[in-house]
Structure formats: structure tokens, C-alpha cells
C-alpha positions in Angstrom: 194.9 206.2 -0.4 194.3 208.1 -3.6 195.0 205.0 -5.7 192.4 203.1 -3.7 189.6 205.6 -4.4 190.6 205.8 -8.0 190.4 202.0 -8.4 187.1 201.9 -6.5 185.6 204.6 -8.7 186.7 202.6 -11.8 185.2 199.4 -10.4 181.9 201.1 -9.6 181.8 202.8 -13.0 182.4 199.5 -14.7 179.7 197.8 -12.6 177.3 200.6 -13.4 178.1 200.3 -17.1 177.5 196.5 -16.9 174.1 197.0 -15.1 172.9 199.6 -17.6 174.1 197.4 -20.5 172.3 194.4 -19.0 169.1 196.4 -18.5 169.1 197.7 -22.1 169.9 194.3 -23.5 167.1 192.8 -21.5 164.5 195.4 -22.6 165.7 194.9 -26.2 165.3 191.1 -25.9 161.8 191.4 -24.5 160.7 193.7 -27.2 162.2 191.8 -30.0 159.9 189.7 -32.2 163.0 187.8 -33.7 164.9 186.6 -30.7 166.9 183.9 -32.4 168.1 186.4 -35.0 168.9 189.0 -32.3 170.9 186.4 -30.4 172.9 185.5 -33.5 173.7 189.2 -34.2 174.8 189.6 -30.6 177.2 186.7 -30.8 178.7 187.8 -34.1 179.1 191.3 -32.7 180.8 190.0 -29.6 183.2 187.9 -31.7 184.0 190.9 -34.0 184.6 193.2 -31.0 186.9 190.6 -29.4 188.8 190.4 -32.7 189.1 194.2 -32.9 190.1 194.5 -29.2 192.5 191.5 -28.9 194.0 191.3 -32.3 193.6 194.6 -34.2 194.0 196.8 -31.1 197.6 195.8 -30.2 198.7 196.1 -33.8 197.3 199.6 -34.3 198.7 200.6 -30.8 202.3 200.2 -32.0 202.0 203.2 -34.4 204.5 201.7 -36.9 204.4 200.6 -40.5 202.6 197.4 -39.4 199.8 199.5 -37.8 199.4 201.5 -41.0 199.5 198.7 -43.5 198.1 195.8 -41.4 196.2 197.2 -38.4 194.1 199.8 -40.2 192.9 197.5 -43.0 192.0 194.9 -40.4 190.1 197.5 -38.4 188.2 198.5 -41.6 187.3 194.9 -42.2 186.0 194.6 -38.6 183.9 197.7 -39.0 182.6 196.4 -42.3 181.5 193.2 -40.6 179.6 195.2 -37.9 177.9 197.2 -40.7 176.9 194.0 -42.4 175.5 192.6 -39.2 173.5 195.7 -38.0 172.8 198.1 -40.9 169.9 196.1 -42.4 168.3 195.7 -38.9 168.8 199.4 -38.0 167.4 200.5 -41.3 164.3 198.4 -40.8 163.9 199.8 -37.3 164.1 203.4 -38.5 161.6 202.6 -41.3 159.2 201.0 -38.8 159.4 204.2 -36.6 158.3 206.3 -39.5 155.6 203.8 -40.4 154.2 204.0 -36.9 153.2 207.6 -37.6 150.6 206.2 -40.0 149.7 202.7 -39.0 150.3 202.7 -35.2 153.2 200.3 -35.4 153.2 197.4 -33.0 151.0 199.1 -30.4 148.1 196.7 -29.9 144.6 198.1 -30.4 142.3 198.5 -27.5 140.4 195.3 -26.9 136.8 195.4 -28.0 133.9 192.9 -27.5 132.5 191.0 -30.4 128.7 191.1 -30.5 128.2 190.0 -34.1 127.7 186.4 -33.0 125.0 187.4 -30.5 123.3 189.6 -33.1 123.3 186.8 -35.7 121.7 184.4 -33.2 119.1 187.0 -32.2 118.1 187.5 -35.8 117.7 183.8 -36.4 115.5 183.4 -33.2 118.1 181.6 -31.1 117.6 184.0 -28.2 119.0 181.7 -25.4 122.2 181.3 -27.3 122.4 185.0 -28.0 122.1 185.7 -24.3 124.8 183.1 -23.5 127.1 184.8 -26.0 126.5 188.2 -24.6 127.1 187.0 -21.1 130.4 185.5 -22.3 131.5 188.9 -23.7 130.3 190.8 -20.6 132.5 188.6 -18.4 135.4 190.3 -20.1 133.8 193.7 -20.6 131.4 193.9 -17.6 130.6 197.7 -18.1 130.1 197.7 -21.9 126.9 199.8 -22.3 125.9 198.5 -25.8 126.3 194.9 -24.7 124.3 195.4 -21.6 121.5 197.1 -23.4 121.4 194.4 -26.1 121.1 191.8 -23.4 118.2 193.7 -21.8 116.4 194.2 -25.1 116.6 190.5 -25.9 115.3 189.6 -22.4 112.4 192.0 -22.7 111.4 192.0 -26.3 112.3 188.4 -27.4 112.2 186.3 -24.2 109.5 188.5 -22.5 111.4 188.1 -19.3 110.9 191.6 -17.8 112.4 190.7 -14.4 115.6 189.7 -16.0 115.6 192.8 -18.2 115.0 194.9 -15.1 117.9 193.3 -13.3 120.2 194.1 -16.3 119.0 197.8 -16.2 119.8 197.9 -12.5 123.2 196.5 -13.3 123.8 199.4 -15.6 122.6 201.9 -13.0 124.9 200.4 -10.3 128.0 201.0 -12.5 129.4 204.5 -12.0 131.3 204.6 -15.3 128.2 205.3 -17.4 127.3 208.8 -18.6 124.0 210.2 -17.3 122.4 210.2 -20.7 123.1 206.4 -21.0 121.6 205.6 -17.6 118.6 207.8 -18.4 118.2 206.0 -21.8 118.3 202.6 -20.0 115.6 203.6 -17.5 113.5 205.1 -20.3 113.6 201.8 -22.2 112.6 200.0 -19.0 109.6 202.3 -18.5 108.6 201.7 -22.1 108.7 197.9 -21.5 106.6 198.4 -18.3 104.0 200.2 -20.3 104.1 197.9 -23.3 104.2 194.5 -21.6 102.9 195.0 -18.1 100.4 197.8 -18.8 101.6 199.3 -15.6 101.8 203.2 -15.6 102.5 203.2 -11.9 105.8 201.3 -12.4 106.7 203.4 -15.4 106.1 206.6 -13.4 108.4 205.3 -10.7 111.0 204.6 -13.2 110.9 208.0 -14.8 111.0 209.5 -11.3 114.2 207.7 -10.6 115.8 209.6 -13.6 114.6 212.9 -12.0 116.0 211.9 -8.6 119.3 210.7 -10.0 120.0 213.6 -12.3 118.1 216.7 -11.0 118.2 219.9 -13.0 119.6 218.2 -16.0 118.4 217.6 -19.6 117.7 214.0 -18.6 115.4 215.2 -15.8 113.7 217.6 -18.3 112.8 214.8 -20.7 111.7 212.6 -17.8 109.3 215.3 -16.7 107.8 215.5 -20.1 107.2 211.8 -20.2 105.7 211.9 -16.7 103.3 214.7 -17.8 102.0 212.7 -20.8 102.0 209.1 -19.4 99.2 207.0 -20.6 96.6 205.9 -18.0 95.9 202.3 -17.1 92.5 202.5 -18.7 94.0 203.6 -22.0 96.6 200.9 -21.9 94.0 198.3 -21.2 92.0 199.5 -24.2 94.8 199.1 -26.6 94.6 195.3 -26.2 90.8 195.1 -26.7 89.5 195.3 -30.2 86.3 197.3 -29.8 83.8 197.0 -32.6 83.5 200.0 -34.9 80.2 201.7 -35.0 79.3 203.0 -38.4 77.1 206.1 -38.6 74.9 207.0 -41.5 76.0 210.1 -43.3 74.0 212.2 -45.7 73.8 210.9 -49.3 75.0 213.1 -52.2 77.0 215.3 -49.8 78.9 216.9 -52.6 75.8 218.3 -54.3 74.6 220.3 -51.3 74.7 224.1 -51.9 76.1 224.7 -48.4 77.7 222.7 -45.6 76.1 224.4 -42.6 75.7 221.9 -39.8 78.4 219.6 -41.2 81.4 221.6 -40.2 83.4 220.7 -37.1 82.5 223.0 -34.2 84.9 225.9 -33.7 87.3 225.2 -30.7 86.3 226.9 -27.5 89.4 228.8 -26.3 88.0 229.2 -22.7 87.5 225.4 -22.4 90.9 224.7 -23.9 92.6 227.2 -21.5 90.9 225.5 -18.5 92.1 222.1 -19.6 95.7 223.4 -20.0 95.6 225.1 -16.6 94.4 221.9 -14.9 97.2 220.0 -16.6 99.8 222.5 -15.4 98.4 222.3 -11.9 99.2 218.6 -11.9 102.5 218.8 -13.9 104.0 222.3 -13.7 107.0 221.2 -15.8 104.9 220.2 -18.8 106.5 222.3 -21.5 104.0 221.3 -24.2 101.0 222.4 -22.2 102.6 225.6 -21.1 103.6 226.5 -24.6 100.1 225.8 -25.9 98.6 227.9 -23.1 100.8 230.8 -24.1 99.5 230.6 -27.7 95.9 230.5 -26.5 96.5 233.6 -24.3 98.1 235.5 -27.2 96.1 234.4 -30.2 92.6 233.8 -28.7 92.4 236.2 -25.8 94.9 238.9 -27.0 96.7 238.8 -23.7 100.3 239.0 -24.7 101.4 239.7 -21.1 100.0 236.3 -20.0 101.6 234.6 -22.9 104.9 236.1 -22.2 104.7 235.1 -18.6 104.2 231.4 -19.6 107.1 231.5 -22.1 109.4 233.2 -19.6 108.6 230.3 -17.1 109.7 227.9 -19.8 112.9 229.8 -20.5 113.7 230.0 -16.8 113.7 226.2 -16.3 117.2 225.2 -15.2 117.2 221.9 -17.0 115.7 222.8 -20.3 117.8 222.0 -23.4 119.4 225.0 -25.1 117.6 224.3 -28.4 114.2 224.4 -26.7 115.1 227.7 -24.9 116.1 229.2 -28.3 112.8 228.0 -29.8 110.7 229.6 -27.0 112.5 232.9 -27.3 111.9 232.9 -31.0 108.2 232.2 -30.4 108.0 235.0 -27.9 109.6 237.4 -30.4 107.1 236.3 -33.0 104.2 236.9 -30.7 105.5 240.3 -29.6 105.8 241.3 -33.3 102.7 239.7 -34.7 100.2 240.0 -31.9 101.6 243.0 -30.0 103.0 244.9 -33.0 106.1 245.8 -31.0 109.1 245.1 -33.3 111.6 246.8 -30.9 110.5 244.5 -28.1 110.8 241.5 -30.4 114.4 242.5 -31.3 115.2 242.7 -27.6 114.0 239.1 -27.2 116.1 238.0 -30.1 119.1 239.8 -28.6 118.7 237.4 -25.6 119.4 234.5 -27.9 122.6 236.1 -29.0 123.7 236.9 -25.4 123.2 233.2 -24.4 125.7 231.9 -27.0 127.2 234.6 -29.3 129.1 232.2 -31.5 126.3 229.6 -32.1 124.2 229.0 -35.2 121.1 230.0 -33.2 122.7 233.4 -32.5 123.5 233.9 -36.2 119.9 233.1 -37.1 118.7 235.5 -34.5 120.9 238.3 -36.0 119.4 237.7 -39.4 115.9 237.7 -38.0 116.5 240.9 -36.1 117.0 242.6 -39.5 113.9 241.1 -41.1 111.3 240.8 -38.4 109.8 244.2 -39.4 109.3 242.8 -42.9 107.6 239.7 -41.4 105.1 241.9 -39.6 104.4 244.0 -42.6 103.9 240.9 -44.8 101.4 239.5 -42.3 99.5 242.8 -42.2 99.3 243.1 -46.0 98.2 239.5 -46.7 94.6 239.2 -47.6 92.2 236.5 -48.7 91.1 236.5 -52.3 87.4 235.8 -52.9 86.4 233.9 -56.0 83.7 235.2 -58.3 80.3 233.6 -58.6 80.1 230.9 -61.2 77.2 229.0 -62.7 75.8 226.5 -60.3 76.1 222.8 -60.9 78.8 223.5 -63.5 80.6 220.3 -62.7 77.5 218.3 -63.7 77.2 219.7 -67.2 78.4 217.7 -70.2 78.7 218.3 -73.9 80.7 221.5 -74.0 83.4 223.6 -72.4 82.5 225.8 -69.4 81.7 229.5 -70.1 84.5 231.9 -69.8 84.5 234.8 -67.4 86.3 238.0 -68.4 86.0 239.8 -65.1 88.7 239.1 -62.5 87.8 237.7 -59.1 86.6 240.2 -56.6 89.0 241.1 -53.7 
């Protein structure tokens, strides 16, 4: 019974060895790029092994003088034949392994679409052929963002087929693989085309609103809100296509010879009226960052109300979707107003400290640290700056001819 299990184990071990050898040889065969040469080496190796096993093996196995003087040299010859067959191939394989560390070896590169043909046809005005070439590439790479945007741009800008361009943009929006910034960019381009070609701010507003709805509380939504707040009206867009005649007004002759310019200067801006305009704008578009920042400057510089200015800037900083670079700029502006208009350097340093707390290792934080050390000097420089008044010179000096102008020895009055 013991002999039976011994024989069965040997048979199973042999079958397992055969299966493993067959699997390894099959994988080797599939991976080889020189299959005829590989087959030749296998056959020569098999013949050499048969020679060593059937001829040399029995001679060496006798352990006599014949084994020492005949069998051993024959075994060495068989080993030399194996070395001749496999050493060049193995050396090349090892060399290729090291080369793969630098050139990637035989790993095929990731497939990429070729848009150069479509670009060349677009540049030569063959727009239909460019679209056909892009569609051919997009059949293989249906979600390639650059190819889809190139197709939409040709349809909108070159073929003036805005419905087709809109369909392409919707195709991008329906593919979940695209990053939010890419989808937002695609919709922004669509809104620009709706304004440029259709003169339709209502459609453009709906397109920007889709960005807000798709990506709420994100940088993409923030930029969409800014575009919504400053969207051109239909009347303005209609006026861009109509060339209105220019009305020339008569101006005063010899303006440069007048002793004064009273009545010719532009009227000083009215801060009250400007503040009212900005407040009305913010009532319609509360997320208009440009209007709120300008209102803060009017409050601080024209009305001396630093508290109201700080309130407006704090509302900007508190927006959840504002880009970090904008938040840093608003905090820097608040610190400047606190130092310049309020004269409170300590409070300005506290505001700069908030920039550091938001991102301690960023470049903005490093700039805030440097400014904390110098903001007192900034305030002192602004206080000490003064206008220099020029002295009175002879009138109509620029009209005299025939000699150099008279020299003045006294310095300008300050």
C-alpha cells in the first residue's frame, strides 16, 4: 500500500512539473518577438539534454576510469553547447531589463488621439473635413475633452452651427469622467457663443446658472456668479452690431493758452451716488465680489466708515466658494484700510495673522509675515508724504523765442 502512494505521488509530481513547464513555455512563447529563433533554441536544447541524459549519464554513472576520462569531458562539451545556445539570449534579456528602467522597454505607450490632421484642415478652411476627422478620433476616444472642445469650437466659430455646438457641450456634460473645471469651462464657452452669435443674455444666464446648480459652493460656481452679475443686457448687445454715427462737439480753440482750466475739468465723483449704485447692484446680485469690494473702498475712503468697509470685506472672505487667492487679497486690503484709514496697526497685524492661519506654509503666509513687520513703516510713509508746490514762473514762458529762460535761484516752496 505504501508503494502505491509513493508511485502515485511521483506521478502527480511529474504531472505537476509538466503542467508548470508547459505554462511557462507557453507564456514565454507568447511574449517572444523571435518565435522561430526560440523554437530553434528549444529543439537544440532538447537534443543536447537527451545526449547528456541518454549517452553521457550512463558513462558518468559507472564511476570508473571511463567516467573520468570520457564522461566528464563529454558532459563539459554538452554544457558548453547549452552555453552557446542560451548565453547570448540571456545576456540580451538582462540588458533589456536594465534598459527598461530608462526607456520603458516593450511596454506599449498609452493610446492617444491624433488631432493634427483636424487642426491642419481647420487652419486651411476645410471645416467639414476637420469635423469628420474629429468624429473619427472621438469614435475611439469618446470622452477626450480636448477633442470634444475642438469640435464644438469649429461648429460654433467656423460653421456658425450653434445647435450642433450646444449638442457637443451637452455631450461633455453627460460624461461623468470630466473634472468640474472642464465642464464649467465648456458651459462658459457656450454662454460666450450665445452672447456673441445669438445676442441672447437670457440663454447665457441660464447656462451660467447650470454651472451654479451643478457645482454649488465651488470655485466654478463663484466665477459663474461673477459672470452673472456683469452680464451684458440685450440692448447693449444689439448696439454692438449697429454702427452709430459719431457726433463731434466743438471744443475751445487755443486751449493750451488758457490761464486756468476751470469749467473744463471732469466733475468730481459723487460718493453718495456711487454708493447707491453699488448697493442696488448688490441687492440684485449679492455675490458680486467686484461691487462689494468697491463699496468697501467707498465706505472707508470717502465716508470714513471703516466699520462698514470691514463688514463688506468680511462678507467676501466668508463666501464658501471664493478662491483662496481672492480671500488672501481681501484680507490684505482689509489690513491696509485698518492701518491707513483707521491708523490701527495692531488690528492690521491681526488681520494679516488670519492669512497665516489659513495656510501657514504657503507663499501668501510668508508675504503676510513680511508685511506684519513693515506695515507700521507703510503707515508712517503715507503720513509723511506731502505734495511739492512749484514756484511761480514767468507767464507765457513757452511762447518766448530768442534766448534761454531765466534761472530761478530760490527752491520751490513746500
